[in-house]
Biopython code that builds the backbone (N, CA, C, O; Angstrom):
import numpy as np
from Bio.PDB.StructureBuilder import StructureBuilder

atoms = [
    (1, "MET", "N", (-36.234, -29.537, 107.807)),
    (1, "MET", "CA", (-37.485, -29.911, 107.971)),
    (1, "MET", "C", (-37.438, -31.359, 108.616)),
    (1, "MET", "O", (-36.571, -32.173, 108.299)),
    (2, "THR", "N", (-38.376, -31.606, 109.490)),
    (2, "THR", "CA", (-38.821, -32.640, 110.268)),
    (2, "THR", "C", (-39.248, -33.594, 110.059)),
    (2, "THR", "O", (-40.276, -33.675, 109.387)),
    (3, "ASN", "N", (-38.661, -34.607, 110.524)),
    (3, "ASN", "CA", (-39.202, -36.122, 109.372)),
    (3, "ASN", "C", (-40.661, -36.474, 110.369)),
    (3, "ASN", "O", (-40.846, -36.129, 111.536)),
    (4, "PRO", "N", (-41.667, -37.339, 109.390)),
    (4, "PRO", "CA", (-43.041, -37.475, 109.670)),
    (4, "PRO", "C", (-43.003, -38.403, 110.747)),
    (4, "PRO", "O", (-42.107, -39.246, 110.780)),
    (5, "ILE", "N", (-43.996, -38.336, 111.754)),
    (5, "ILE", "CA", (-44.417, -39.730, 112.643)),
    (5, "ILE", "C", (-44.734, -40.878, 111.823)),
    (5, "ILE", "O", (-45.102, -40.738, 110.656)),
    (6, "PRO", "N", (-44.584, -42.230, 112.488)),
    (6, "PRO", "CA", (-45.029, -43.058, 111.774)),
    (6, "PRO", "C", (-46.814, -43.194, 112.062)),
    (6, "PRO", "O", (-47.425, -43.480, 113.092)),
    (7, "ALA", "N", (-47.109, -42.987, 111.219)),
    (7, "ALA", "CA", (-48.586, -43.034, 111.168)),
    (7, "ALA", "C", (-49.252, -44.200, 109.961)),
    (7, "ALA", "O", (-48.793, -44.488, 108.855)),
    (8, "ARG", "N", (-50.493, -44.715, 110.655)),
    (8, "ARG", "CA", (-51.212, -45.689, 110.073)),
    (8, "ARG", "C", (-52.447, -44.797, 109.024)),
    (8, "ARG", "O", (-53.577, -44.736, 109.508)),
    (9, "ILE", "N", (-52.236, -44.161, 107.695)),
    (9, "ILE", "CA", (-53.103, -43.967, 106.564)),
    (9, "ILE", "C", (-54.028, -44.738, 106.306)),
    (9, "ILE", "O", (-53.599, -45.891, 106.313)),
    (10, "SER", "N", (-55.068, -44.688, 106.085)),
    (10, "SER", "CA", (-56.415, -45.701, 105.553)),
    (10, "SER", "C", (-56.116, -45.286, 104.014)),
    (10, "SER", "O", (-55.662, -44.245, 103.539)),
    (11, "ASP", "N", (-56.673, -46.866, 103.239)),
    (11, "ASP", "CA", (-56.305, -47.037, 101.921)),
    (11, "ASP", "C", (-56.956, -45.588, 100.791)),
    (11, "ASP", "O", (-56.433, -45.293, 99.716)),
    (12, "ASP", "N", (-58.082, -44.934, 101.353)),
    (12, "ASP", "CA", (-58.386, -43.841, 100.479)),
    (12, "ASP", "C", (-57.893, -42.305, 101.019)),
    (12, "ASP", "O", (-58.294, -41.170, 100.764)),
    (13, "GLY", "N", (-56.848, -42.833, 101.871)),
    (13, "GLY", "CA", (-55.818, -41.870, 102.586)),
    (13, "GLY", "C", (-56.639, -41.140, 103.404)),
    (13, "GLY", "O", (-55.966, -40.766, 104.364)),
    (14, "ARG", "N", (-57.954, -40.696, 103.498)),
    (14, "ARG", "CA", (-58.726, -39.474, 104.094)),
    (14, "ARG", "C", (-58.710, -39.625, 105.849)),
    (14, "ARG", "O", (-59.133, -38.732, 106.583)),
    (15, "THR", "N", (-58.160, -40.882, 106.327)),
    (15, "THR", "CA", (-58.472, -40.769, 107.893)),
    (15, "THR", "C", (-56.634, -41.337, 107.944)),
    (15, "THR", "O", (-56.070, -42.124, 107.184)),
    (16, "ALA", "N", (-56.067, -40.572, 109.149)),
    (16, "ALA", "CA", (-54.749, -41.097, 109.338)),
    (16, "ALA", "C", (-54.561, -41.444, 111.146)),
    (16, "ALA", "O", (-55.466, -40.981, 111.839)),
    (17, "THR", "N", (-53.532, -42.160, 111.822)),
    (17, "THR", "CA", (-54.011, -42.581, 113.202)),
    (17, "THR", "C", (-52.399, -42.265, 113.258)),
    (17, "THR", "O", (-51.603, -42.335, 112.321)),
    (18, "TRP", "N", (-52.159, -41.917, 114.547)),
    (18, "TRP", "CA", (-50.681, -42.179, 114.853)),
    (18, "TRP", "C", (-50.599, -42.029, 116.504)),
    (18, "TRP", "O", (-51.438, -41.356, 117.103)),
    (19, "ASN", "N", (-49.632, -42.641, 117.117)),
    (19, "ASN", "CA", (-49.438, -42.449, 118.936)),
    (19, "ASN", "C", (-48.917, -41.112, 119.237)),
    (19, "ASN", "O", (-47.744, -40.816, 119.012)),
    (20, "PRO", "N", (-49.666, -40.398, 119.680)),
    (20, "PRO", "CA", (-49.740, -39.003, 120.307)),
    (20, "PRO", "C", (-48.392, -38.746, 121.168)),
    (20, "PRO", "O", (-48.074, -37.614, 121.534)),
    (21, "ALA", "N", (-47.694, -39.808, 121.433)),
    (21, "ALA", "CA", (-46.788, -40.206, 122.431)),
    (21, "ALA", "C", (-45.513, -39.644, 121.918)),
    (21, "ALA", "O", (-44.716, -38.948, 122.547)),
    (22, "LEU", "N", (-45.405, -40.189, 120.235)),
    (22, "LEU", "CA", (-44.380, -39.877, 119.644)),
    (22, "LEU", "C", (-43.557, -38.713, 120.049)),
    (22, "LEU", "O", (-42.427, -38.705, 120.537)),
    (23, "THR", "N", (-44.396, -37.672, 119.732)),
    (23, "THR", "CA", (-43.936, -36.193, 119.968)),
    (23, "THR", "C", (-44.246, -35.634, 121.258)),
    (23, "THR", "O", (-44.963, -36.268, 122.033)),
    (24, "ARG", "N", (-43.689, -34.298, 121.620)),
    (24, "ARG", "CA", (-44.022, -33.680, 122.684)),
    (24, "ARG", "C", (-45.086, -32.520, 121.953)),
    (24, "ARG", "O", (-45.927, -32.051, 122.721)),
    (25, "ALA", "N", (-45.102, -32.079, 120.665)),
    (25, "ALA", "CA", (-45.265, -31.374, 120.483)),
    (25, "ALA", "C", (-47.261, -31.565, 120.686)),
    (25, "ALA", "O", (-47.919, -32.595, 120.538)),
    (26, "ALA", "N", (-47.797, -30.041, 121.090)),
    (26, "ALA", "CA", (-49.055, -30.270, 121.026)),
    (26, "ALA", "C", (-50.108, -30.203, 119.987)),
    (26, "ALA", "O", (-51.289, -30.528, 120.113)),
    (27, "HIS", "N", (-49.361, -29.622, 118.693)),
    (27, "HIS", "CA", (-49.975, -29.734, 117.246)),
    (27, "HIS", "C", (-49.135, -30.646, 116.170)),
    (27, "HIS", "O", (-47.922, -30.767, 115.999)),
    (28, "VAL", "N", (-50.274, -31.245, 115.507)),
    (28, "VAL", "CA", (-49.163, -31.630, 114.446)),
    (28, "VAL", "C", (-49.651, -30.881, 113.048)),
    (28, "VAL", "O", (-50.607, -30.106, 113.037)),
    (29, "ILE", "N", (-48.939, -31.184, 111.973)),
    (29, "ILE", "CA", (-48.671, -30.605, 110.936)),
    (29, "ILE", "C", (-49.512, -31.824, 109.577)),
    (29, "ILE", "O", (-48.882, -32.874, 109.450)),
    (30, "LEU", "N", (-50.747, -31.700, 108.698)),
    (30, "LEU", "CA", (-50.880, -32.353, 107.761)),
    (30, "LEU", "C", (-50.791, -32.133, 106.717)),
    (30, "LEU", "O", (-51.285, -31.103, 106.256)),
    (31, "ARG", "N", (-50.234, -32.879, 106.079)),
    (31, "ARG", "CA", (-49.563, -32.414, 104.536)),
    (31, "ARG", "C", (-50.422, -33.057, 103.856)),
    (31, "ARG", "O", (-50.176, -34.263, 103.838)),
    (32, "VAL", "N", (-52.127, -32.485, 102.790)),
    (32, "VAL", "CA", (-52.919, -32.644, 102.938)),
    (32, "VAL", "C", (-52.189, -32.430, 101.084)),
    (32, "VAL", "O", (-51.320, -31.627, 100.745)),
    (33, "ARG", "N", (-53.055, -33.638, 100.031)),
    (33, "ARG", "CA", (-52.736, -33.717, 98.496)),
    (33, "ARG", "C", (-54.375, -33.431, 98.589)),
    (33, "ARG", "O", (-55.195, -34.087, 99.231)),
    (34, "GLY", "N", (-54.660, -32.018, 97.590)),
    (34, "GLY", "CA", (-56.117, -31.298, 97.337)),
    (34, "GLY", "C", (-56.605, -32.694, 96.161)),
    (34, "GLY", "O", (-55.996, -33.715, 95.843)),
    (35, "VAL", "N", (-58.086, -32.103, 95.711)),
    (35, "VAL", "CA", (-58.490, -32.601, 94.772)),
    (35, "VAL", "C", (-57.823, -32.174, 93.483)),
    (35, "VAL", "O", (-57.446, -33.001, 92.652)),
    (36, "GLU", "N", (-57.678, -30.804, 93.324)),
    (36, "GLU", "CA", (-56.805, -30.830, 91.977)),
    (36, "GLU", "C", (-55.181, -31.006, 91.840)),
    (36, "GLU", "O", (-54.454, -30.533, 90.967)),
    (37, "GLY", "N", (-54.850, -31.777, 92.891)),
    (37, "GLY", "CA", (-53.244, -32.193, 92.950)),
    (37, "GLY", "C", (-52.325, -31.413, 93.836)),
    (37, "GLY", "O", (-51.440, -32.100, 94.345)),
    (38, "GLY", "N", (-52.322, -29.727, 94.244)),
    (38, "GLY", "CA", (-51.941, -29.337, 95.104)),
    (38, "GLY", "C", (-51.584, -29.901, 96.663)),
    (38, "GLY", "O", (-52.254, -30.860, 97.048)),
    (39, "THR", "N", (-51.057, -29.618, 97.131)),
    (39, "THR", "CA", (-50.244, -29.966, 98.161)),
    (39, "THR", "C", (-50.248, -28.697, 99.245)),
    (39, "THR", "O", (-49.483, -27.745, 99.086)),
    (40, "GLU", "N", (-51.314, -28.784, 100.521)),
    (40, "GLU", "CA", (-51.249, -27.828, 101.184)),
    (40, "GLU", "C", (-50.885, -28.706, 102.862)),
    (40, "GLU", "O", (-51.002, -29.931, 102.877)),
    (41, "GLU", "N", (-50.374, -27.818, 104.431)),
    (41, "GLU", "CA", (-50.162, -28.286, 104.988)),
    (41, "GLU", "C", (-51.510, -27.296, 105.852)),
    (41, "GLU", "O", (-51.802, -26.103, 105.770)),
    (42, "ARG", "N", (-52.197, -28.622, 106.795)),
    (42, "ARG", "CA", (-52.980, -27.694, 107.898)),
    (42, "ARG", "C", (-52.718, -28.061, 109.407)),
    (42, "ARG", "O", (-52.442, -29.236, 109.648)),
    (43, "ARG", "N", (-52.760, -27.452, 110.106)),
    (43, "ARG", "CA", (-52.526, -27.487, 111.776)),
    (43, "ARG", "C", (-53.338, -28.421, 112.268)),
    (43, "ARG", "O", (-54.457, -28.431, 111.757)),
    (44, "SER", "N", (-53.147, -29.142, 113.029)),
    (44, "SER", "CA", (-54.137, -29.935, 113.970)),
    (44, "SER", "C", (-53.701, -30.729, 115.350)),
    (44, "SER", "O", (-52.697, -31.442, 115.367)),
    (45, "MET", "N", (-54.473, -30.558, 116.408)),
    (45, "MET", "CA", (-54.108, -30.922, 117.570)),
    (45, "MET", "C", (-53.576, -32.230, 117.264)),
    (45, "MET", "O", (-53.646, -32.894, 116.229)),
    (46, "ASN", "N", (-52.976, -32.485, 118.484)),
    (46, "ASN", "CA", (-52.075, -33.891, 118.490)),
    (46, "ASN", "C", (-52.612, -34.844, 119.190)),
    (46, "ASN", "O", (-52.053, -35.351, 120.163)),
    (47, "SER", "N", (-54.018, -35.255, 118.655)),
    (47, "SER", "CA", (-54.820, -36.228, 119.335)),
    (47, "SER", "C", (-54.217, -37.038, 118.752)),
    (47, "SER", "O", (-53.167, -36.539, 119.154)),
    (48, "GLY", "N", (-53.850, -37.924, 118.106)),
    (48, "GLY", "CA", (-53.522, -39.280, 117.078)),
    (48, "GLY", "C", (-54.418, -40.107, 116.050)),
    (48, "GLY", "O", (-54.414, -41.316, 115.818)),
    (49, "ARG", "N", (-55.119, -39.173, 115.554)),
    (49, "ARG", "CA", (-56.315, -39.118, 114.798)),
    (49, "ARG", "C", (-56.692, -37.889, 113.867)),
    (49, "ARG", "O", (-56.908, -36.829, 114.455)),
    (50, "ALA", "N", (-56.808, -37.908, 112.330)),
    (50, "ALA", "CA", (-57.263, -36.994, 111.853)),
    (50, "ALA", "C", (-58.341, -37.418, 110.443)),
    (50, "ALA", "O", (-58.550, -38.621, 110.282)),
    (51, "ARG", "N", (-58.659, -36.934, 109.964)),
    (51, "ARG", "CA", (-59.651, -37.064, 108.871)),
    (51, "ARG", "C", (-59.841, -35.763, 107.594)),
    (51, "ARG", "O", (-60.332, -34.674, 107.893)),
    (52, "VAL", "N", (-59.422, -36.054, 106.329)),
    (52, "VAL", "CA", (-59.981, -34.985, 105.433)),
    (52, "VAL", "C", (-60.864, -35.045, 104.933)),
    (52, "VAL", "O", (-61.434, -36.119, 105.126)),
    (53, "ARG", "N", (-61.601, -34.062, 104.003)),
    (53, "ARG", "CA", (-62.610, -34.216, 103.289)),
    (53, "ARG", "C", (-62.708, -34.949, 102.032)),
    (53, "ARG", "O", (-61.630, -35.252, 101.520)),
    (54, "ASP", "N", (-63.837, -35.316, 101.393)),
    (54, "ASP", "CA", (-64.018, -36.331, 100.146)),
    (54, "ASP", "C", (-62.850, -35.605, 99.171)),
    (54, "ASP", "O", (-62.806, -34.402, 98.915)),
    (55, "GLY", "N", (-61.873, -36.681, 98.670)),
    (55, "GLY", "CA", (-61.357, -36.293, 97.533)),
    (55, "GLY", "C", (-59.857, -35.883, 97.827)),
    (55, "GLY", "O", (-58.947, -35.734, 97.012)),
    (56, "GLU", "N", (-59.832, -35.729, 99.314)),
    (56, "GLU", "CA", (-58.271, -35.337, 99.746)),
    (56, "GLU", "C", (-57.761, -36.351, 100.287)),
    (56, "GLU", "O", (-58.490, -37.237, 100.734)),
    (57, "ARG", "N", (-56.382, -36.427, 100.358)),
    (57, "ARG", "CA", (-55.360, -37.702, 101.051)),
    (57, "ARG", "C", (-54.669, -37.031, 101.700)),
    (57, "ARG", "O", (-54.473, -35.850, 101.413)),
    (58, "ILE", "N", (-54.013, -37.750, 102.965)),
    (58, "ILE", "CA", (-53.222, -37.217, 104.046)),
    (58, "ILE", "C", (-51.929, -37.964, 103.155)),
    (58, "ILE", "O", (-52.005, -38.955, 102.428)),
    (59, "GLU", "N", (-51.094, -37.381, 103.383)),
    (59, "GLU", "CA", (-49.561, -37.822, 102.616)),
    (59, "GLU", "C", (-48.797, -38.444, 104.076)),
    (59, "GLU", "O", (-48.413, -39.570, 104.392)),
    (60, "ALA", "N", (-48.792, -37.022, 104.818)),
    (60, "ALA", "CA", (-47.920, -37.724, 106.039)),
    (60, "ALA", "C", (-48.212, -36.397, 107.294)),
    (60, "ALA", "O", (-48.794, -35.334, 107.073)),
    (61, "VAL", "N", (-47.728, -36.767, 108.366)),
    (61, "VAL", "CA", (-47.999, -36.186, 109.682)),
    (61, "VAL", "C", (-46.956, -35.882, 110.341)),
    (61, "VAL", "O", (-46.258, -36.792, 110.789)),
    (62, "VAL", "N", (-46.611, -34.533, 110.550)),
    (62, "VAL", "CA", (-45.273, -34.080, 111.040)),
    (62, "VAL", "C", (-45.322, -33.357, 112.380)),
    (62, "VAL", "O", (-46.102, -32.408, 112.293)),
    (63, "PRO", "N", (-44.930, -33.432, 113.240)),
    (63, "PRO", "CA", (-44.952, -32.656, 114.432)),
    (63, "PRO", "C", (-44.379, -31.223, 114.046)),
    (63, "PRO", "O", (-43.346, -30.956, 113.433)),
    (64, "ALA", "N", (-45.596, -30.157, 114.719)),
    (64, "ALA", "CA", (-45.517, -28.757, 114.698)),
    (64, "ALA", "C", (-44.381, -28.379, 115.414)),
    (64, "ALA", "O", (-43.984, -29.200, 116.241)),
    (65, "GLU", "N", (-43.681, -27.196, 115.282)),
    (65, "GLU", "CA", (-42.948, -27.027, 116.946)),
    (65, "GLU", "C", (-42.809, -25.828, 117.245)),
    (65, "GLU", "O", (-42.327, -25.516, 118.334)),
]
sb = StructureBuilder()
sb.init_structure("model")
sb.init_model(0)
sb.init_chain("A")
sb.init_seg("    ")
for serial, (resi, resn, name, xyz) in enumerate(atoms, 1):
    if name == "N":
        sb.init_residue(resn, " ", resi, " ")
    sb.init_atom(name, np.array(xyz, "f"), 0.0, 1.0, " ", f" {name:<3s}", serial, name[0])
structure = sb.get_structure()
């Protein structure tokens, strides 16, 4: 399993920001906890920021391989 990128996650967990230069990957994987409590992984561009829907929470940002 790949180690998470150091990311700044907001207090409510809905937004995350990170330095995209920390990985050469074009995409990252967001580990998101949903409203019902289950977790899922979502692929996102390595733009340095991400946001999820109301009630969801970003737990980690991991480089996609």
